[in-house]
C-alpha positions, 0 to 999 in steps of 0.5 A: 734572792727571789722577787716575789714578796715572800718572807724567807729566813736569813741564813746566820741570823736567828729570827730574821726574815726578808722579803723582796718585791718588784715595785716597777722596772726601776724600784724594789722593796725589801722588807725585814722582819725580826722575830715575826715583827716588821722592823724595816722597809728599804726602797731601792730606786735606780735612776733613769741613766742607771748610774745612781741608786737612791735608798730609803730606809724606813724603821718601824717599832713593834706596833708598825709606827715609823720611828725613822727614815734615812735616805742614801744615794749611791753613785756609780764610779766613773771608769778612768 
């Protein structure tokens, strides 16, 4: 993945393109298009202790209106 914000085709998914860009040292933005229409933006943010990633999934309709937002948090497993 290149972190330059340029949309590129997704192999194996006709009409799908993805762009990834760095927001800051702990966050990236992933933008997904389908047939030229932006359908989803995902913002991944790594915690200060590097043990948790918070994801915000933003879904959009064909006019760019937000139709839903989902928040997910992933926590690193502790080694035993």
